[in-house]
DRENDREN-745336 format. One line per 4 residues: number of its first residue (from 1); their letters; for each residue x negated, z, y negated of C-alpha. Coordinates in steps of 0.5 Angstrom, whole numbers, padded with zeros to 4 digits. Layout:
NUM) A) X/Z/Y  ...
This chain:
1) LRDF) -0177/0155/-0200  -0184/0155/-0204  -0187/0159/-0199  -0185/0155/-0193
5) LLVY) -0187/0149/-0196  -0194/0152/-0198  -0195/0154/-0190  -0193/0148/-0188
9) NRMT) -0197/0144/-0192  -0203/0148/-0190  -0202/0148/-0183  -0201/0140/-0183
13) ELCF) -0208/0140/-0187  -0211/0145/-0182  -0209/0141/-0176  -0210/0134/-0179
17) RHCV) -0218/0136/-0181  -0219/0139/-0174  -0216/0134/-0170  -0216/0127/-0173
21) CNLN) -0223/0124/-0173  -0222/0117/-0174  -0218/0114/-0179  -0220/0106/-0177
25) YRLL) -0213/0106/-0173  -0206/0106/-0175  -0204/0110/-0170  -0206/0117/-0167
29) TGRE) -0210/0117/-0160  -0207/0120/-0154  -0213/0126/-0155  -0211/0127/-0163
33) ESCL) -0204/0127/-0161  -0204/0132/-0156  -0209/0136/-0160  -0204/0136/-0166
37) DSCA) -0199/0138/-0162  -0202/0144/-0159  -0205/0146/-0166  -0198/0146/-0169
41) ARLV) -0195/0150/-0164  -0201/0155/-0164  -0200/0156/-0172  -0192/0156/-0171
45) RANH) -0192/0161/-0166  -0197/0165/-0170  -0193/0164/-0176  -0186/0167/-0172
49) RLMG) -0190/0173/-0170  -0192/0175/-0177  -0185/0174/-0180  -0183/0178/-0174
53) AYVG) -0187/0184/-0176  -0186/0182/-0184  -0178/0183/-0183  -0179/0189/-0179
57) LVPA) -0184/0192/-0184  -0180/0190/-0191  -0174/0195/-0190  -0179/0201/-0190
61) LLQR) -0183/0199/-0196  -0177/0198/-0200  -0174/0205/-0198  -0181/0208/-0200
65) RAAE) -0181/0204/-0206  -0174/0206/-0208  -0176/0213/-0206  -0182/0213/-0211
69) HGAP) -0178/0211/-0217  -0173/0216/-0215  -0167/0211/-0215  -0163/0210/-0208
73) AGPS) -0164/0203/-0205  -0158/0199/-0205  -0156/0194/-0199  -0160/0189/-0201
77) GLPA) -0166/0193/-0202  -0166/0193/-0209  -0164/0200/-0213  -0157/0201/-0214
81) SPEP) -0154/0200/-0220  -0149/0205/-0223  -0144/0201/-0226  -0143/0193/-0226
85) APGP) -0147/0188/-0231  -0142/0185/-0236  -0140/0178/-0235  -0138/0173/-0239
89) AES) -0131/0174/-0239  -0132/0181/-0241  -0132/0183/-0249
């Protein structure tokens, strides 16, 4: 969630600085609005492409990391635990 908010805030700031040049009016001009729409659309498309590449690379990175540490990777990509962790009900 933190990463999403950072990306969203950065995108908002970048597009605002690029597109809004006159703060004397309460509403956006038509030109500013279309600039903001296209700017946000470009950044969202780029973010989707980056996330798609990231999702494709993560399993291989986790497998490599697990192999380097000599532990088999579990289904979540974390090293498999040989025995369950004790819970509050166990003594």
